[in-house]
N, C-alpha and C positions, 0 to 999 in steps of 0.2 A: 726439901722442898713438896709444894703442895699443890691437889691439881683437882679442878672440878669434873666430874662426867656428868653428862646431863641427856638421857633417853628415855624413851617411853616404853621398853622392853626391860621387862625384870632379868631376861637369860642374859641381854646384852650388856647390863648393867654388873651381874654377878659375873658372866665368862669374864669382864673385861676388868675388873677388879680384880680375878683370881690370875688372870695373865701377868698385870702389871705388877700384884704383889710379888710373883716369882722372877719376872725380869729387871725389875727397876724396884728393889727392895728399900730403896732413899725415897721411894717418892709414897708421899702420904697421901688419898684417894677419897674424898667425898661426894657422893653420888646419887642421885637425884631425879625423879620422872616428873615433879611437876613444875611448871616455868615458876611460881610464884618462891616456892621452898627455893630454886634455884639461883633466885635475884636476890631476895633473902640472906642467900648464903655469902652470894656473891660483892654486897655490900658490907658484907660484914667482917671477911676473911680473903687478907691479901694472896691470891693465889697466882702461882706463875705460870698457871695453862689452865685453861678450860676446854675439855675435850665434849663435842654438841652434835647430836644427831638432827639433822636438817629437818627431817620431818617427824614432827611428834603430834600428838595426841592429847590433848586437854583434858580434862576431869569431864567434861560436857561430852566428850567426845567426838569434839569438832578437831581440826588439824589445824595448827598452829602454822604458818608462816613464818622461815627461820628466819627474815631480814628482819620482824617482829621480835622476836628474841632475844637477836642481837643487841636490836637497840634498846629496849628491856634490860637488858644486862648493863649495859655502857650506860644509860640515863642513871641505874642505878649506883653507879660509880666504880663498877670493875674498870681495870686496865688491862688482865689477863690477855695474853694473846691467845684467840681464840682457833683451834685445828679444828673441823668440822670431820666428821666421822659418819659417813651416810651410804644410804645404798642410791641406786636410781642411776639416770643419766651422767656420766661425768664430764660429756662435753662442754657445759657453759661454766663447768670450775674454774679453769684457768682467771677467764675474764672475772668471774664472780668473785675471786679472792682478793684480786688487786682492788677491784671496785668496792668490795666492804671493810678492806684493808685489815683480812682475816691473816693465820700463819699457815695455811693451806686447807688440802683437802686429802682424804685418803676412801678410797670407797671403800666398804663394809667386805666385800671380795679379798682386799688385798689381805695379803700373810701377815703374820705378828712381826716379823723381822723390819718389816714397812711400815707399821705400825709404831715401834720402835724411833726408827730411823727418823719419821717423821717428830714424833715428840721431842727428840734430841734436837732437830734443827729448828722446831720454833721455840726451847726455851734457850736456845745460845742465837735467839732472834731472826733465824733465817725463814723463809718462807718454802714451805714444799708441796710440790705436785709429781703426783706418779710420771706422769706421761708428758715427757720433752716436747711429744710431737703439737699432742694438745696444747702445751705451755706456748707455743709457737702459732700455732693456729688462733688462738685467743690473741695474741700480740698483733696478727695481721687483721682481726674479725675487729678490735676496738682501736686502732690507727684510724684516722678521718681520711676520708677515700680520696681529698682534692687538696689541693695547695702543697709545695713543698712542705718538707716538716723540718724542722733544726734536728742533725743528727746524735743519735742517744748515746753511741758507744766509744766517745771520750771524752775527755773533763772538760775541754776548754770551749767544747758545744754545749756543755749542763751550765759552764758558769754564762754560756750568753743567754741562755734561757731563763736563766734563774742565778740574777746580776749578785743577788743575798748570798751565793756559796763563795766558800773563801776556795782558795786551790786544792787545799787536803780535803776539805768536805767534796767539792765535787768529783775526786778520786776513789770517795769512799762510796759516793753516790753510784758513780760508776760502775762499782764491783757488786752493790746493789742489784741492778736492776737485773743480774744476773742469777738474782735470788741464794746469794752466799749468805752464812752466816755469820756474824761477829769474828770469830774463831779464823774463818777462812780470809775473810777482809784482813786481820791483823797477819795472818801466815803472807799475803800475795805484798800487802804493805808496809811487812818487819815492822809493826809498831805493837804496842801491846792491846789488850783485849777492855781494858779501860778506858783505854785512849780511843778506841773505835765505838765505844757507847758513850761516849763525850761528844764524838764526829758526827753519829746519827744521828742524837737529838739535835747539834746544829741544822742537820741536811734537812730533818721536820722542821724546822723552825724556818728557815729559808726558802722551801717550799711550799708554805703554808699548808703541812699535814698533822694530823696527831698520828697516825699511824705509820707503821715502815710500809704498808700492802698499800695504805693510801698514796705516798709516795709514788711509792711505782706506777701507780696507775696516772697519776699525773702526766707522768712520761710515756708510756704505753698507750694510752687514752688519749694523747691529744692536749693536755690541761697544760695551765701554767702560763 
């Protein structure tokens, strides 16, 4: 298992590397503070996860926008889920996670146990958000204010909204909307994890999304 850590603070890079070496000995971690190096590595190495600080300062001393960093990584060919580990106000993150198709957000003030939980969820295909209340607030914030919308809590409604979904894909998508990992979906539907992977790919194709978080945002954001 191999991951990429991007942060502009050497203390954070070294501290997280030491912590993860002890906590997840099967995880091989590459680290860098430079966006150009990160893009080059991400293009060459099939990482299973990227850990990203949202507030990066470039070599010229100017702050680099987190969105631009994500776009650069993906434009370079990276397909790894991106878990943001950063400081600042956590309030906008639930909406931002779904909007950008991220694997989640962990504030730097969080405990090591929380970070490990987030990493495991991300590696398993889930979406991690620390505060359920914030997640619910984001769901309200990004829903359109007018017009009745199709309910999203049952598979039949999802099929009405996205006709390309099969019945089983709609069931998988319904559980995905709760932020469940592939293992949790498999357990709830009593099917294999590999089968869930196949259905998730089908869901993404049916709703016209490239990433799991983007598919969820098409529902909670009123798109589709």
